[in-house]
C-alpha positions, 0 to 999 in steps of 0.5 A: 515490817520495814526491810533492811538492805545493805547501802553506802553511807555518808555519816559525816562530811570528810575530806578522805571519804572516812565518813563513809561506811558500809552498813544496813539501813532501813528503807521507807514503806511502800506507799501507793505511788512507789515502786520497791526496786531491786537495784542491779547497778548504780553509776558513779558520779563526780557529784557523789564525791563532791557531796561526801564532801559537802562541796555540791550544791544539793546538800542531803541531810546526814546520814544519807545514802549515796548514789545518784542514778541506777538501774535494777529489777521492779520487785514491788508496786504501790497500788495506784502505779501504772505502767509498771509490773514486777519484773520490769527492768528499769532505770531511776534517778535519785537525789538523797535517796541513794542508789548505792543500796541492795533495794530502794523505793522509788516515786513512778514519775522517777522511773523509766523502762531501760533501754533494751539495747543496754545491760543494767550497767549501761542503763545505770550509767546512762541519764545523768551524763547524756541528759546534761550532754543534751540540755548542754548541746541542744537546749543551751548551746543550739549546737548546728550540723557542721559547726566545730565542738570542742569537747574538754574532759571527753574521756569522762562521763559527761565528755563522752556523752557530749562527743557521742551526741556531737557527732549524731548531730553532725558536728566536727568533734575535737576531743581533748584531755591530759591522756593520749592513751585515753583520748584514742577512745574518743575517736570511737565515740564519734570525735573527728580529732583529739588534743592533748591539753597539757603539754610542756608544763602547761595548759595549751591547745589554742593553736591546735583548735584554730589549726583545725578550724580554718583558723576561726576557732570553736563555735561551741565549747563544752566545758566540765573541767574549768580553771586554766582549761577555760582560760585557754578556751576563751582564746580560741572561740569563734565569733558568735560562739558559745562556752558551755559551763558544765562544771569545774572538775579541775577545781578552779572556778574561773573568771573571765576578762569581760572585754573577751566576749565583747570583743569576740561576740561570744556568750558563756552560758551555764548549764544545770540539766536537772535545773532546767527540767525543773523550772520547764517540766514539759521540756524536761520530759521532752529531753529525757524522752529524746535521749531514751529514744536515741539510746534505743536507736543505738546512737547513744551508748556509755562506755563503762570502763570498770565495775565495782561491788556494793562493798567496795563502792567506797573504792569506786569513789577513790578510783573517780577521785585518782582520775583513772575512769575512762568513760563511766564506773559503775557499783554493781549489787550481785 
């Protein structure tokens, strides 16, 4: 018999989240390659918010359950499943299969053992942010020890991951954001310096970046913000620098005067961590293995600022939309 579980379902695409409802859904039957997982926690990501409005590049068919990644305990196994057993603590990623639910069916290829040092909430908040940072800084940005790394949106999830990974790689990490209080936390994550980007009614940080880099500018700029932040970034980048385009949290997709990369010799590089792994599965697997290795070694660890219950999962998206988060927020099922 098909099981019914509680979940947060997107039934229509709306600007105000009114298309979301907490209700019972039927989960698909367990097949030979699947695991049945009791979900313990699910991470809240900016794409969840965008998907609820139909603004993300991945557009699941309505209705769908929100949630891109989660953690939990294996409750059932298909006959062909290897390397897992009932009771295992695991993490998993899901597109359009929804982690904001009490239980979920996942193919074994998308499931990994939970990092030992992590709580379920930390484990749920780990994969997307840190995989994005790894592909950005190492695969695409080729960040080197001793280089100056400017991390925009550093107090959010993907920014937090970039600060921690950049510090581990030996970069001089400069964290930026719009809240002085939140920026204090980035120093705990490994940033050497912090800069408030919005001052006196406008976005301005180029002079501070140059002052911190002996007038050279940043070698690598990690930008999940876009808009005015990108415009200012191309004016404080070093010769041969790399601007990594991770997203547009500001809401405005910027354009670059093409003479600037010519004159300053810098590169503008797009980053799509998931697509990187889909197009090159071997390197994609290497990426995942490496961030899990660093997690087990205690080098990377998500900071969780707030937890919401499943029945209040819609409120977690409102919290995210209001830009209140520091690090990550999660939905917990118990």
